N, C-alpha and C positions, 0 to 999 in steps of 0.2 A: 426433573430436568433441568435441563443443559440451557443456559442460551450463548451462543451465538456469536460477537459482537462482529460482523464483517463490517471492515473497518479498510472506506478508499481514501488515499495520503489525490488534494484532487488541485493543482498547480502548474501555475505556465512553467515552459524552461528557462532559463535565463539563460543557460548556455544558446539557446537560438535567440533571445536574445544580445548574447555579447555580440552574435554576428550581426544581426540583422537592423537591432534594436529595432524604433517606434514600426519603421517603413514595414516588418515584417509581423506586427504584432497582432495583425488578422488572420494569416496565418496559425503564429502560436496558437488565438485560441481556438481557431479551427482544431489545430492536429489530439493540440495536450487539451482540451474541456471538453473541446466535440467530439472530438474522434472522428470527425470529418473524409472520406473517404468516396471515391467515385461510386461506389454498388452501399450507404446507404451507410452512416455516425450509430461507431461504434462504440460514444464515451458519456458524457456521466447521465445525460437524458435516454438513450437510449438504454444502459444502464438499470435507472430510477422505473422505466418500464418494462422490462425486465421482470427487477426487484416484484413490484409492483404488483405483477402478473401473479406470481406467487406469495404476494400473503408476507413482506420480507420488508424487513427493515434495517439501514445502514446506514452509517455514522462516518459521513465524509467531513477527514482532517482537512478543515482552506487552510493554502496560503495568501492572508491576503497583504503581502508585502511589495506586493507592484503596482500593488492603488499610491505607493512613496512614489516608486520612477512614472507613472504612467497616468496617474489620477481615478478619485477613485467608484468610476462607475464602469469600471472593468473588474473588481470585485463586487457589485452587485448584479454585476453579468452571469457570478455565480454562483450568487451568495442565493438571489430568489428560484430560480428551480429548481435549487433544495427542499425551502419551504414551503414551495408551489405542490412537490410532492405527500411533502409529509416525511422528510426524512430529519437525519439528526445533522447541524453541524454545529464542527468543533475545531477546535484551532492549532493552528499549520503553520511553521516558520523555519521557510530559507534563507538562510543569514546574506547566503551569495545579491539576493537584490539590493542588498542594503547599497555594494560600490558604484551599483548606478545611482540613487540619490541622491539629488541638488541637495535634501536639506535631509542631512542624515541623522536621527538622534541619538546619537555616540558620534559625534564631531567627526565625526569622515571612519569610523576607524574599520576596517572587514572585516575577514572571518569565512572561514564555507559555511562551518558547522558553528548550532549557538555558543557550541560547549564553552568557542574560542573565545568567548568575550569574560572579564570579569563580571563576577556576581553585579553589578551596579547596574549594567552594560544589559545584560542582560532584562535587567526590571526595568527598563527603558524599553529597548524590544520588545518584548515580550508584549509589555505596554501599550507602545504605540501602533502594532498590529491585533491586541483587545477592540483596539479604540478602531483602528479599519474594519475587524469587521462590523463588530455593532453599528458602527455606522454606513454601514452598506444595504441594516434590516435584520442582520440575528442574536440571537437572543445573545445575553452575556456566556460565555462562553466558559464551560467549568473541566473541559480535557484538554487536550493537549497533545501533541507530537513530535519532533523538532526533522529540522530537514535531514537526509542518512541517517537519522535515526543519531546526529550529532549530541544530544545532552551530556549534561552532565551534572553533579551536583547541586552544583549551584546554581542549572537550572531549575531545578523543583523548590528548592530554597524558595525562587525570583517568584515560581507559580503560587506557593503557599502563603509569599506576600504579598502579590493580585488575587489573590483569594482563589482561582483556578486550583480546582481539588482531585481533580488524575490528569495522568499522567501514562504514555504509552510510548514514551522516547525506546526502549530495554529491548532488545531483539535478542532472547539468550537463545537461538538459530544462528546465526552471525557471529564466530567465532571471531575475524578479524570487526567488526566497525568499528564505526567512529564515533558509540556510544562511552562514554567513560563513567555513565555511573556503578555506586560503589555496591552492586548484588552480586553474589553468588550466579552461575549458569544453569546449579536447581533450580532457584527463584521460577517458577513453572505460572507461578499462580500470583491475582495482584495479595497483593503488602505493602504496609506501611514503610516510610521510606521517604527523610525527610522531611518532610512536613504533609505527604502528597500520599493519594493513591497510586502502585506501582499498578500498571496492570502492562502485565507482560506481550509481547506476541509468542505467540502459538509455534515449539518442533516439532518435530517426530527426533528419531535416532536418527541416523544416517550412520556411512560405511567409519571401521573402526568402535571410536567414543568418538566421532561426532555427531554433529546435529541439523538441522537443514532447517529453515524458519519457514512459514506457513503461505508461503505468497502465489496468489492467481500463477505467476511466471515460473516458479521453485519445484511447485509439485506437480504431481499430475492428477489430474480429476480422483485417480483410484486413489491417492494416497489422501487426498484431503478428504477424500468421505473414510477413509480408515483411520486418520487421523481424529476424529469425530468423530468416528464410534468407537474408541477410545475415550475419550472425551465422559459421554457418554456412559457407559462401561465401569469409567474408575468414579463415580459420580463427579464430577467435577463443575463447581456451580456454570464454570464461565472460563470462553474459552474462545480467543482472538486471532482471524485473520486478517489480512493484506492484503491490499490492491489496492490500481493506482488507473490513473482517472483515464487514461490512454494505454491501459494495457492491454485491451483489447486489441490492438491497430501500432502497423510498423509508420511509427514517425518518419520517415527522413522518404521513405517511398509514398507516405497516405495512400495505404491498404489495409484490409482487415487481416491480424493472423487469425483464421479460422481454427487454427490448433485451441488460441489459448481463448479466442471465445466462446468454443466448443466447453473449454474447461470449464467458463461462468455460467453456463448453460444449464451443467450440470449439476454445478453448484446448489442453485438457485434450487432444480430441480428433489436432490437430492435431502434439504435443509428441506425447501414445501412440503417432503411426505413422512416425516418424520412427528410422529405427537412427541414425542418426547425432546424433542430440544425447539426453543419458539431464538426468534432471533429479538433485539432491543435496540438503547438507544442511553445513553448518557443520561441523554434529558427522561423518561420516563422513568429507566432501570437502571441504575449507575452501578457498574460491580461490585461485588460484596469480598473483602477480605476474607476466608477462611479459616476457619478456626485451625492455632499451630498443628495441633495436635496431626491436621486430615497433609497427609504426603502425598502430592503431582512427579505419577512418573511420564515421558514421557513416551509413545507412540514405539515400542521394540524396530527395530530394524529387520528389516524385507527385506534379500538379495536379487527375485523375482520382480517386484514394487518398482524397486532401485531404477534396476537393466532397464526395464521396459520405459521407465522416467527417461533414462540418459535416449533413449531411442528416441522417443518421443523428444522429446527436446532435440536432440541434432536436427531434424525434422525442422519443430518450431521455430530453430534459433538460424540456420541454415538456407531456409524456405522461404520466410519471415516476416523473420529479422531485424534489430535493427547496427546494429553493430556483430556482424559474422567475423572470426577470428581471424586475428591481421594475418598467420599462417594462408588461408586460403580468402586475399585479397586478391582485386578481381589481376587480371592478366599473370598470373605466377603460374608458377606449375601443380603447383598444386589445388589451384581455383581452379587449373581447369578441368585438371582429374574429376579433383570433384563434381564440375558439372555434368561432364558426361555419366557420371550415379546419380544425383540430383535431378538435375533438371527430368528423365524419367518421371522420377516419387514426385512432382506433382499429381498425375493422374492419379496417384496411391493413397493422395488420406481420407477418400470416403471409405477406400479395404481398410487404412490404416486403421478411421475409426469405428470401426465393425469390430475389428481385432478387439477395440482397445473396452467394444460396449462386452462384446463375450468374456471378456480378461471380467472383468468390473460387474458383473454379474452374481458372479459367487465370492 
């Protein structure tokens, strides 16, 4: 039996706050947490309803540091719905929020990543974040993930001192991430490291010797299904995948991304339909370190799956994505040329979905 951990990084946008401040807080919450669009919400409440309908559990890594800036009620508004739905609340920290805090736990020092701080500062930051989370009604967290995956070994030492047993900041599928945890990219299963159990984010083999992380916006539904099937076939005890509270929409435009939303639904259906797979929470069934002789390999590369994903990602990014390529910015020649191609493709998304359904049936 393979346990799949559906992990959802649940966070307000520090970038949005930097541009709009408190005046934009309502929009920030609506977009980043609720996933509000004119055609319905696709944020955490929607995601939990879909999970609940399939009998699945998820781990919501919640960033409480905005509570330092705008008050603790914002954290309660995030935590309570998750607890009401019976899912797991664990700790997430985006240290960018410290730049906006009037009362900083580290005397005004700032950094984009938690790993930018000293061990003593990390201990204080994570301790304050933990208290904000529990004051909002969450159980004491036993797991942590750094914003931007930006942890280092001192992060793990700080977690150990605070009694937080698990970390999931190590992402071997991103070659140049902000993570500075001193583990080999070949570490794909939970492992004891610096006083905690490090739970790597899942990965597959990409082009050449590269890898790609298992995230809802990074892989196609077919690739995710193949990665999970590979984990089952190779007797992996656990497998972690990542999403975000806002991942099913384009926050800039306030519209649903139907390609990513479809992936989420397909993932739920896949996991619910397998008797050799279960989903779990860190509270009820935490990850277990496998014996040293059990070696884990990533899903081998498939040029066909990769090529189809690249096509699907092109549609997703340029029809529904938040950040189109700079070379395709409005009013440029490439932009105008691309729109002559892309605009008619809006009407082909249902056909693209049918094509992917046919391909992934095999």
